Each structure stands twice: as structure tokens, then as C-alpha cells.
C-alpha positions as CSV (number, residue, x, y, z in Angstrom):
1,M,-0.1,-0.1,-0.1
2,L,1.5,3.4,-1.0
3,I,0.8,6.1,1.6
4,T,0.0,9.6,0.4
5,K,-1.0,12.8,1.8
6,D,-4.5,11.9,1.1
7,S,-4.3,8.4,3.0
8,S,-6.6,8.6,6.2
9,I,-4.7,8.1,9.5
10,M,-6.8,5.2,10.4
11,E,-6.3,3.4,7.1
12,V,-2.7,3.5,7.8
13,L,-2.9,2.6,11.6
14,Q,-5.1,-0.5,10.4
15,S,-2.8,-1.7,7.6
16,K,0.5,-0.8,9.0
17,P,0.4,-1.4,12.7
18,Y,3.9,-0.2,13.3
19,S,3.1,3.2,11.9
20,R,1.9,4.1,15.4
21,E,5.3,4.5,16.4
22,I,6.0,6.6,13.6
23,F,3.3,9.0,14.2
24,V,4.3,9.3,17.8
25,K,7.7,9.9,17.2
26,H,6.8,12.8,14.8
27,G,4.4,14.3,17.5
28,M,1.1,12.8,16.6
29,H,0.1,11.5,19.9
30,C,-3.6,11.9,19.3
31,I,-3.8,9.0,16.8
32,D,-6.4,7.4,19.2
33,C,-9.0,10.4,18.8
34,L,-12.0,10.3,16.6
35,G,-10.5,12.9,14.1
36,S,-8.0,10.1,13.0
37,E,-10.9,8.1,11.4
38,F,-11.6,11.0,9.3
39,E,-8.4,12.9,8.9
40,S,-5.9,12.5,6.2
41,I,-2.1,12.4,6.9
42,E,-1.7,15.9,5.3
43,M,-4.5,17.2,7.6
44,G,-2.8,15.6,10.8
45,A,0.8,16.9,9.9
46,R,-0.3,20.4,9.5
47,S,-2.3,20.5,12.6
48,H,0.8,19.4,14.4
49,E,3.1,21.4,12.2
50,I,4.9,18.1,11.0
51,N,7.3,17.8,7.9
52,L,4.7,15.8,5.6
53,E,7.4,14.7,3.3
54,L,9.4,13.3,6.1
55,L,6.7,11.6,7.8
56,L,5.3,9.8,4.7
57,K,9.0,8.8,3.5
58,E,9.1,6.9,7.0
59,L,5.5,5.6,6.8
60,N,6.0,4.2,3.2
61,E,9.6,2.5,4.3
62,L,7.5,0.4,6.8
63,D,6.7,-3.2,5.5
């Protein structure tokens, strides 16, 4: 699965369980909140002032 800025946070968490560690590492501690079901990675990164390109790179490196 290719993760893009438009992928939902929840979709990524469900398909790649270790992605949780990457989100937390980048400061996205609210991945258990209701917004994670509807927010795209881009929206979450923007709201937490996270480098989107670096986050996507690390998420896509996961097996």
C-alpha cells in the first residue's frame, strides 16, 4: 500500500500497525482520537506542524 498525503490516518494504522510508532515519533500523539478516522495524513501533519514529506517517507518505508 502506497501511503500518500490523502491517506486516512486510521487506514494507515490498520494496514501498518507499526505506523503508530512513526506517528508518535513525529508528535502525532492523538492518533487514538476520533479525528484520526477522518483526517488525512496531510491534515494531521499540518495541524501538528509536522514535516509531511519526512512523515510520508518513513511511513512508506515500513513493511
